[in-house]
C-alpha positions in Angstrom: 0.0 0.0 0.0 1.3 3.4 -0.9 1.9 6.1 1.7 1.3 8.9 -0.9 -0.9 11.6 0.7 -1.4 13.8 -2.4 0.3 17.0 -3.4 1.6 19.0 -0.5 0.1 22.5 0.2 3.5 24.0 -0.4 3.7 22.3 -3.9 0.1 23.3 -4.7 1.0 27.0 -4.0 4.1 26.8 -6.2 1.9 25.3 -9.0 -0.8 27.9 -8.6 1.8 30.8 -8.6 3.4 29.4 -11.7 0.1 29.1 -13.5 -1.0 32.6 -12.5 2.3 34.1 -13.5 1.8 32.7 -17.0 -1.8 34.0 -17.3 -3.7 30.8 -16.9 -7.4 31.6 -16.8 -10.8 30.2 -17.0 -12.0 26.7 -18.1 -12.1 26.3 -21.9 -15.3 24.2 -21.5 -17.5 26.2 -19.2 -15.6 29.5 -18.7 -15.6 29.1 -14.9 -12.4 30.1 -13.1 -12.4 27.8 -10.1 -9.7 25.2 -10.4 -8.4 22.5 -8.0 -4.8 21.2 -8.2 -5.4 17.5 -8.3 -2.5 15.1 -8.8 0.9 14.7 -10.4 1.0 12.7 -13.6 3.4 11.3 -16.1 2.3 11.5 -19.7 3.8 8.6 -21.7 5.5 9.6 -24.9 5.5 7.0 -27.7 7.8 6.8 -30.7 5.0 5.5 -32.9 1.2 5.3 -32.9 1.5 1.5 -32.3 -0.7 0.4 -29.3 2.0 -1.9 -28.0 4.7 0.7 -27.9 6.9 0.7 -24.8 8.5 4.1 -25.2 9.6 4.7 -21.7 9.9 8.5 -22.1 7.4 10.6 -20.0 6.5 14.2 -19.5 6.1 15.1 -15.8 2.9 17.0 -15.4 0.2 18.2 -12.9 -3.5 17.8 -13.4 -5.9 20.5 -12.5 -9.7 20.1 -12.4 -12.4 22.6 -13.0 -14.6 22.7 -10.0 -17.7 23.5 -12.1 -17.7 21.0 -15.0 -14.9 18.6 -14.1 -12.7 19.4 -17.1 -9.2 18.1 -16.5 -6.2 20.1 -17.7 -2.7 18.8 -17.7 0.3 21.1 -17.4 3.9 20.1 -18.0 6.0 20.9 -15.0 9.2 21.9 -16.8 7.9 24.9 -18.7 6.3 26.1 -15.5 9.8 26.1 -13.9 8.8 23.3 -11.5 10.8 20.4 -12.9 14.6 20.3 -13.2 15.4 18.3 -16.3 19.0 18.1 -15.3 18.0 16.6 -11.9 16.0 13.9 -13.6 18.9 13.0 -15.9 21.5 12.9 -13.2 19.6 10.6 -10.9 17.7 8.6 -13.5 14.6 8.0 -11.5 14.0 11.2 -9.5 10.7 11.3 -7.8 8.3 14.0 -9.1 8.1 15.8 -5.8 11.8 15.9 -5.4 12.3 17.9 -8.6 10.0 20.7 -7.8 11.8 24.0 -7.7 
């Protein structure tokens, strides 16, 4: 059983600040502006469109959810300044929360 307790309040504030600094706004579906920082994610990157592709490369991301309609947006952490690509390469398997700036 995992001991994961969700994104820390400190990390949530960093994510919110980064999104606000970049002008993130209302939901593209319902135009509401109430979002919840949900969970970290890794988006798998594939070399081809084959269903059985085992690419291995991923994009570290965070999911945010519209409180009104449930739309889920995913934001890559590196462009937000919240993921150190160099830290990931040097350790090979850096945990997502360890690489937050």
